[in-house]
PAKOL-197475 format. One record per residue (C-alpha): x, y, z; residue in one letter; chain. Coordinates in steps of 0.1 Angstrom, whole numbers, plus 2048, in hexadecimal, padded with zeros to 3 digits. Example, Ala and Ser with C-alpha at 12.3 -4.5 7.8 and 13.67 -1.06 7.14 Angstrom:
! PAKOL-197475
ATOM  xx  yy  zz residuo cadena
ATOM 87B 7D3 84E       a      A
ATOM 889 7F5 847       s      A
END
This chain:
! PAKOL-197475
ATOM  xx  yy  zz residuo cadena
ATOM 76B 97F 783       x      A
ATOM 77F 962 774       x      A
ATOM 785 943 789       x      A
ATOM 7A8 940 798       x      A
ATOM 7BB 922 78B       x      A
ATOM 7D4 90D 79E       x      A
ATOM 7F8 912 793       x      A
ATOM 815 8FA 78F       x      A
ATOM 82E 8F9 7AC       x      A
ATOM 84F 8F7 798       x      A
ATOM 85E 905 779       x      A
ATOM 87E 8F7 76A       x      A
ATOM 895 90C 780       x      A
ATOM 883 906 7A2       x      A
ATOM 87E 8E1 798       x      A
ATOM 8A3 8DD 794       x      A
ATOM 8AA 8EB 7B6       x      A
ATOM 88F 8D4 7C5       x      A
ATOM 8A0 8B6 7B5       x      A
ATOM 8C2 8C1 7C4       x      A
ATOM 8B1 8C4 7E6       x      A
ATOM 8A3 8A1 7E2       x      A
ATOM 8C5 893 7D8       x      A
ATOM 8D4 8A3 7F7       x      A
ATOM 8BA 894 80E       x      A
ATOM 8BF 872 7FD       x      A
ATOM 8E4 873 803       x      A
ATOM 8DF 87B 827       x      A
ATOM 8C5 860 82B       x      A
ATOM 8DC 846 81A       x      A
ATOM 8F9 851 830       x      A
ATOM 8E3 84C 84F       x      A
ATOM 8D8 829 843       x      A
ATOM 8FD 820 83B       x      A
ATOM 908 82A 85E       x      A
ATOM 8ED 813 86C       x      A
ATOM 8F8 7F8 854       x      A
ATOM 91D 7FA 85E       x      A
ATOM 912 7F8 883       x      A
ATOM 8FD 7DA 87A       x      A
ATOM 91B 7C9 868       x      A
ATOM 933 7CD 885       x      A
ATOM 92E 7A8 88C       x      A
ATOM 927 78B 874       x      A
ATOM 90D 77C 88B       x      A
ATOM 8FD 799 89E       x      A
ATOM 8E2 797 8B8       x      A
ATOM 8C6 7AF 8AF       x      A
ATOM 8A3 7B6 8BB       x      A
ATOM 888 7B3 8A1       x      A
ATOM 862 7B1 89C       x      A
ATOM 852 793 88B       x      A
ATOM 83E 7A2 86E       x      A
ATOM 833 782 85D       x      A
ATOM 835 75D 864       x      A
ATOM 82B 741 84D       x      A
ATOM 834 71C 848       x      A
ATOM 83F 716 825       x      A
ATOM 84E 6F9 811       x      A
ATOM 873 701 80B       x      A
ATOM 887 6E6 7F8       x      A
ATOM 869 6CF 7FD       x      A
ATOM 86B 6D3 823       x      A
ATOM 854 6E8 83A       x      A
ATOM 865 706 849       x      A
ATOM 859 724 85C       x      A
ATOM 860 744 848       x      A
ATOM 863 763 85E       x      A
ATOM 863 787 853       x      A
ATOM 875 79D 86C       x      A
ATOM 878 7C3 870       x      A
ATOM 898 7C9 882       x      A
ATOM 89E 7E5 89B       x      A
ATOM 8B3 7F8 881       x      A
ATOM 895 7F8 869       x      A
ATOM 8A2 7DD 851       x      A
ATOM 88C 7C0 846       x      A
ATOM 898 79C 847       x      A
ATOM 88A 77A 83D       x      A
ATOM 895 75C 852       x      A
ATOM 88D 737 84E       x      A
ATOM 889 723 86E       x      A
ATOM 879 704 87D       x      A
ATOM 855 6FC 871       x      A
ATOM 84B 6F5 895       x      A
ATOM 852 719 8A0       x      A
ATOM 834 728 8B3       x      A
ATOM 821 746 8A6       x      A
ATOM 837 765 8AD       x      A
ATOM 826 77F 897       x      A
ATOM 825 7A1 8A7       x      A
ATOM 83F 798 8C1       x      A
ATOM 862 7A5 8C5       x      A
ATOM 87E 78C 8C6       x      A
ATOM 8A4 78C 8CB       x      A
ATOM 8B2 77B 8AD       x      A
ATOM 8D5 771 8A2       x      A
ATOM 8DB 777 87D       x      A
ATOM 8F6 76B 865       x      A
ATOM 8FD 78B 850       x      A
ATOM 921 787 844       x      A
ATOM 917 788 820       x      A
ATOM 8FC 7A3 823       x      A
ATOM 904 7C2 80F       x      A
ATOM 8F8 7E6 813       x      A
ATOM 8E1 7E0 7F5       x      A
ATOM 8D2 7C1 806       x      A
ATOM 8CE 7D5 826       x      A
ATOM 8B9 7EF 814       x      A
ATOM 8A2 7D8 801       x      A
ATOM 89F 7BD 81B       x      A
ATOM 8B4 79E 81E       x      A
ATOM 8B2 779 826       x      A
ATOM 8C7 76A 841       x      A
ATOM 8CB 74C 857       x      A
ATOM 8C3 753 87B       x      A
ATOM 8B7 745 89C       x      A
ATOM 8A0 754 8B6       x      A
ATOM 8B2 759 8D8       x      A
ATOM 895 769 8EB       x      A
ATOM 870 771 8E7       x      A
ATOM 862 790 8F8       x      A
ATOM 83E 78D 904       x      A
ATOM 830 7AF 8FA       x      A
ATOM 81B 7AF 8DA       x      A
ATOM 81C 7CC 8C2       x      A
ATOM 7FD 7E3 8C0       x      A
ATOM 7F7 7D7 89C       x      A
ATOM 7F7 7B2 8A7       x      A
ATOM 7DF 7BA 8C4       x      A
ATOM 7C7 7CA 8AB       x      A
ATOM 7CB 7AC 894       x      A
ATOM 7C3 793 8AF       x      A
ATOM 7A4 7A6 8BA       x      A
ATOM 798 7A6 896       x      A
ATOM 7A1 781 890       x      A
ATOM 78E 775 8AE       x      A
ATOM 76D 780 89D       x      A
ATOM 773 767 881       x      A
ATOM 775 741 880       x      A
ATOM 780 73D 85C       x      A
ATOM 7A6 741 858       x      A
ATOM 7A2 753 837       x      A
ATOM 78B 76D 847       x      A
ATOM 7A5 773 862       x      A
ATOM 7BF 779 848       x      A
ATOM 7A8 78E 833       x      A
ATOM 79E 7A6 84E       x      A
ATOM 7C0 7A7 85D       x      A
ATOM 7CD 7B3 83B       x      A
ATOM 7B0 7CB 837       x      A
ATOM 7B2 7DD 858       x      A
ATOM 7D6 7D8 866       x      A
ATOM 7EA 7CE 847       x      A
ATOM 7F4 7AC 854       x      A
ATOM 803 797 838       x      A
ATOM 7EC 77D 828       x      A
ATOM 7F8 759 822       x      A
ATOM 807 751 801       x      A
ATOM 7E9 73C 7F7       x      A
ATOM 7D0 759 7FF       x      A
ATOM 7E7 773 7EE       x      A
ATOM 7E7 75E 7CE       x      A
ATOM 7C1 759 7CF       x      A
ATOM 7BA 77E 7D6       x      A
ATOM 7D2 788 7BA       x      A
ATOM 7C2 771 7A1       x      A
ATOM 7A0 780 7AA       x      A
ATOM 7AD 7A4 7A5       x      A
ATOM 7A6 7AE 7C9       x      A
ATOM 7C9 7B4 7D6       x      A
ATOM 7C7 7DA 7D3       x      A
ATOM 7A7 7DC 7E8       x      A
ATOM 7AD 7C1 802       x      A
ATOM 7D1 7CB 80A       x      A
ATOM 7D1 7EB 81D       x      A
ATOM 7DE 809 809       x      A
ATOM 7D8 82D 801       x      A
ATOM 7B6 824 7F4       x      A
ATOM 7AB 81A 817       x      A
ATOM 7BD 839 825       x      A
ATOM 7A6 84F 80F       x      A
ATOM 786 83E 81B       x      A
ATOM 791 841 840       x      A
ATOM 799 866 83A       x      A
ATOM 776 86C 82D       x      A
ATOM 766 859 84A       x      A
ATOM 77B 86C 864       x      A
ATOM 773 88D 854       x      A
ATOM 74E 885 851       x      A
ATOM 74B 87D 877       x      A
ATOM 762 898 884       x      A
ATOM 754 8B5 86F       x      A
ATOM 733 8BA 882       x      A
ATOM 745 8B7 8A4       x      A
ATOM 760 8D0 89A       x      A
ATOM 746 8E8 88B       x      A
ATOM 733 8E8 8AC       x      A
ATOM 752 8F3 8C0       x      A
ATOM 75D 90B 8A4       x      A
ATOM 73C 91D 8A3       x      A
ATOM 73D 923 8C9       x      A
ATOM 761 927 8D2       x      A
ATOM 778 92E 8B4       x      A
ATOM 764 93A 895       x      A
ATOM 784 94B 888       x      A
ATOM 795 92A 882       x      A
ATOM 799 91A 85F       x      A
ATOM 782 8FC 865       x      A
ATOM 78D 8E6 848       x      A
ATOM 7B2 8EC 84F       x      A
ATOM 7AE 8E3 874       x      A
ATOM 79A 8C3 86A       x      A
ATOM 7B5 8B9 852       x      A
ATOM 7D0 8BA 86C       x      A
ATOM 7B9 8A6 885       x      A
ATOM 7B3 88C 86A       x      A
ATOM 7D7 88C 861       x      A
ATOM 7E1 885 885       x      A
ATOM 7C9 867 886       x      A
ATOM 7D6 85A 865       x      A
ATOM 7FA 85D 872       x      A
ATOM 7F1 849 891       x      A
ATOM 7E2 82E 87B       x      A
ATOM 801 82F 865       x      A
ATOM 817 82B 883       x      A
ATOM 802 80F 892       x      A
ATOM 804 7FC 871       x      A
ATOM 82A 801 872       x      A
ATOM 82D 818 853       x      A
ATOM 824 800 837       x      A
ATOM 831 80F 816       x      A
ATOM 810 815 803       x      A
ATOM 802 828 820       x      A
ATOM 822 83C 824       x      A
ATOM 81E 846 800       x      A
ATOM 7FA 84F 806       x      A
ATOM 801 863 825       x      A
ATOM 81D 876 813       x      A
ATOM 805 87E 7F6       x      A
ATOM 7EB 88B 80F       x      A
ATOM 804 8A2 820       x      A
ATOM 813 8AE 7FF       x      A
ATOM 7F1 8B2 7EE       x      A
ATOM 7E2 8C6 80A       x      A
ATOM 801 8DC 80D       x      A
ATOM 7FF 8E4 7E8       x      A
ATOM 7D9 8E8 7E7       x      A
ATOM 7DA 900 805       x      A
ATOM 7F1 916 7F0       x      A
ATOM 7DC 915 7D1       x      A
ATOM 7F4 8FE 7BF       x      A
ATOM 7E8 8E4 7A6       x      A
ATOM 7E8 8C1 7B6       x      A
ATOM 7D9 8AA 79C       x      A
ATOM 7FA 8A8 788       x      A
ATOM 818 891 783       x      A
ATOM 82C 8AD 794       x      A
ATOM 819 8A7 7B5       x      A
ATOM 81E 882 7B4       x      A
ATOM 843 886 7AC       x      A
ATOM 847 89E 7C9       x      A
ATOM 837 886 7E1       x      A
ATOM 84A 867 7D4       x      A
ATOM 86B 87B 7D2       x      A
ATOM 868 887 7F6       x      A
ATOM 85F 865 804       x      A
ATOM 87B 854 7F1       x      A
ATOM 894 86E 7FC       x      A
ATOM 88B 86A 821       x      A
ATOM 884 845 820       x      A
ATOM 89B 835 805       x      A
ATOM 88F 812 80E       x      A
ATOM 86E 81A 7FE       x      A
ATOM 880 817 7DD       x      A
ATOM 87F 7F1 7E1       x      A
ATOM 85A 7EF 7EB       x      A
ATOM 844 7E1 7CF       x      A
ATOM 825 7EC 7E2       x      A
ATOM 832 810 7E3       x      A
ATOM 837 810 7BD       x      A
ATOM 815 7FF 7B6       x      A
ATOM 804 819 7CC       x      A
ATOM 816 836 7BA       x      A
ATOM 80D 828 798       x      A
ATOM 7E9 825 7A3       x      A
ATOM 7E9 84A 7AC       x      A
ATOM 7F9 853 78A       x      A
ATOM 7DD 840 778       x      A
ATOM 7C3 854 78C       x      A
ATOM 7D4 875 783       x      A
ATOM 7D5 86B 75E       x      A
ATOM 7B0 865 75D       x      A
ATOM 7A7 885 76F       x      A
ATOM 7BD 89A 759       x      A
ATOM 7A7 892 73B       x      A
ATOM 785 88D 74B       x      A
ATOM 784 8A4 769       x      A
ATOM 765 8B5 75B       x      A
ATOM 751 895 75E       x      A
ATOM 737 893 779       x      A
ATOM 744 884 79A       x      A
ATOM 730 864 797       x      A
ATOM 73D 85F 773       x      A
ATOM 761 864 77E       x      A
ATOM 75B 84C 79C       x      A
ATOM 74E 830 785       x      A
ATOM 767 835 768       x      A
ATOM 785 837 77F       x      A
ATOM 780 814 78C       x      A
ATOM 780 806 769       x      A
ATOM 79D 81C 75E       x      A
ATOM 7B3 814 77B       x      A
ATOM 7AC 7EF 777       x      A
ATOM 7B7 7EF 752       x      A
ATOM 7D6 805 759       x      A
ATOM 7E2 7EF 776       x      A
ATOM 7DB 7CE 765       x      A
ATOM 7F9 7CA 74E       x      A
ATOM 814 7D1 768       x      A
ATOM 803 7BD 784       x      A
ATOM 7FE 79F 76D       x      A
ATOM 822 7A2 760       x      A
ATOM 82F 7A0 783       x      A
ATOM 817 788 794       x      A
ATOM 80B 773 777       x      A
ATOM 7EA 767 788       x      A
ATOM 7C8 76B 779       x      A
ATOM 7A4 75D 77C       x      A
ATOM 782 763 76E       x      A
ATOM 778 775 78E       x      A
ATOM 793 78F 786       x      A
ATOM 77B 7A1 76F       x      A
ATOM 761 7A3 78B       x      A
ATOM 77A 7B7 7A0       x      A
ATOM 76D 7D7 790       x      A
ATOM 749 7D6 79F       x      A
ATOM 758 7C7 7BF       x      A
ATOM 76F 7E5 7C2       x      A
ATOM 750 7FC 7BE       x      A
ATOM 73E 7E9 7D9       x      A
ATOM 75D 7EB 7EF       x      A
ATOM 756 810 7F5       x      A
ATOM 737 805 808       x      A
ATOM 745 7E5 816       x      A
ATOM 764 7F3 827       x      A
ATOM 752 80C 83D       x      A
ATOM 737 7F2 845       x      A
ATOM 750 7D7 851       x      A
ATOM 764 7F2 863       x      A
ATOM 745 7FA 878       x      A
ATOM 73C 7D5 87C       x      A
ATOM 75E 7CD 88B       x      A
ATOM 756 7E6 8A6       x      A
ATOM 738 7D0 8AF       x      A
ATOM 735 7AA 8B6       x      A
ATOM 72A 7A5 891       x      A
ATOM 74B 7A8 880       x      A
ATOM 746 787 86E       x      A
ATOM 725 790 85E       x      A
ATOM 733 790 83A       x      A
ATOM 748 770 83F       x      A
ATOM 731 756 82F       x      A
ATOM 72E 76B 80F       x      A
ATOM 753 772 80D       x      A
ATOM 75B 74D 812       x      A
ATOM 744 744 7F5       x      A
ATOM 755 75F 7E0       x      A
ATOM 778 752 7E7       x      A
ATOM 76D 72E 7E2       x      A
ATOM 761 738 7BF       x      A
ATOM 782 748 7B7       x      A
ATOM 79A 737 79F       x      A
ATOM 7BF 73B 79A       x      A
ATOM 7D1 738 778       x      A
ATOM 7F5 73F 770       x      A
ATOM 7F8 755 751       x      A
ATOM 815 764 73E       x      A
ATOM 816 78A 737       x      A
ATOM 838 797 72B       x      A
ATOM 849 7AF 742       x      A
ATOM 84E 7C6 724       x      A
ATOM 828 7CB 724       x      A
ATOM 828 7D6 748       x      A
ATOM 845 7EE 742       x      A
ATOM 833 7FC 723       x      A
ATOM 814 804 738       x      A
ATOM 82A 818 750       x      A
ATOM 83A 82B 734       x      A
ATOM 818 832 724       x      A
ATOM 80A 83E 745       x      A
ATOM 827 857 748       x      A
ATOM 822 863 725       x      A
ATOM 7FC 865 729       x      A
ATOM 7FF 883 740       x      A
ATOM 809 897 721       x      A
ATOM 7FC 884 703       x      A
ATOM 7D8 878 700       x      A
ATOM 7E2 85E 6E6       x      A
ATOM 7F7 84D 701       x      A
ATOM 7D8 84F 718       x      A
ATOM 7C4 83B 6FF       x      A
ATOM 7E0 823 6F8       x      A
ATOM 7E3 81C 71D       x      A
ATOM 7BE 813 71E       x      A
ATOM 7C1 7FD 6FF       x      A
ATOM 7E0 7EB 70E       x      A
ATOM 7CC 7E3 72D       x      A
ATOM 7AE 7D6 719       x      A
ATOM 7C5 7C0 703       x      A
ATOM 7D6 7B3 722       x      A
ATOM 7B4 7AA 731       x      A
ATOM 7A8 798 711       x      A
ATOM 7CA 786 70E       x      A
ATOM 7C7 77A 733       x      A
ATOM 7A4 76D 72E       x      A
ATOM 7AF 75B 70F       x      A
ATOM 7CC 74A 722       x      A
ATOM 7B4 73B 73C       x      A
ATOM 796 734 726       x      A
END
């Protein structure tokens, strides 16, 4: 008997109807956002409740100022500059007066800057901030507090540490994303499977075990996503998991651009603000690079795919990331073996932070960061855009696949030459 093959979900006709459906959902979502915007704009200086997402003292016009990132009650994001002597308010809800006379609907969707003043501070800390503080108290070095906060609860890193991590090529593994979601899913499935099997064998052997476990793990992931306040890369990852399983359960091919487009299209239709999230697009492009590789080399052994994917994704992501951020260092090349080690490191530090020894790796990481170097380099934005176009074409043409790898290699050599 021949093996059943997965099928594509859409043909041209059904795909057209699906696009129309997404356009309808998008129009409804934008209408809802616009109604919240008009309510927000009823006054030029409204009082609104907000949560402080990030707080950092920065030099603005050569003067120290406190930069606050706020998530307003209506879901919009706002940056405010206030006194440098403001106490630490991260994770707290505040009542803030904003000056929004010049804020447009476009500004509202992508996030805006405004002058403002805090009227009242509420004492209750968010769940995310309580988690962060319990993690931070295990570490003495400020960089380690920032690192593990970003790694476990997606708290923003300082501008200095972000620049260093970016120059070392570690942003994608140290800033929580779908990559971590995948590892957490495997860990949860590994520990829950024997427990579920014991109950299934005794009380409900007729149940579809893997399907039940999927929904249990999905519930745990959604709780984690909610606690981390729906950060865009994880929203994309969660959407991909849901769409991917729904398609796989129906025998539909999931390793394809079509699957990625469905997930991205649905998320953008329901949450149009994601369109302005750089993290969301980087995360989606990373998944596309994985799909491209598996399309041509799915017959390789799992360990070969595992090793080659890390090198491939590094080369594919390099042109667009350097074109946008423009920071590089000699340690950047070492991010490939470090990414491989991260698959063991992440579960290990996760367990250690459930014990009193959460700082066990701190001395080694401090040495690693102290050895890191930061150099500004110039990669034309056209190179980054070309890498995206080649990635899209590579799903059909193998010559584009090879061209994409060559472009990443040339970008790497050019970057090393600039800092040598």
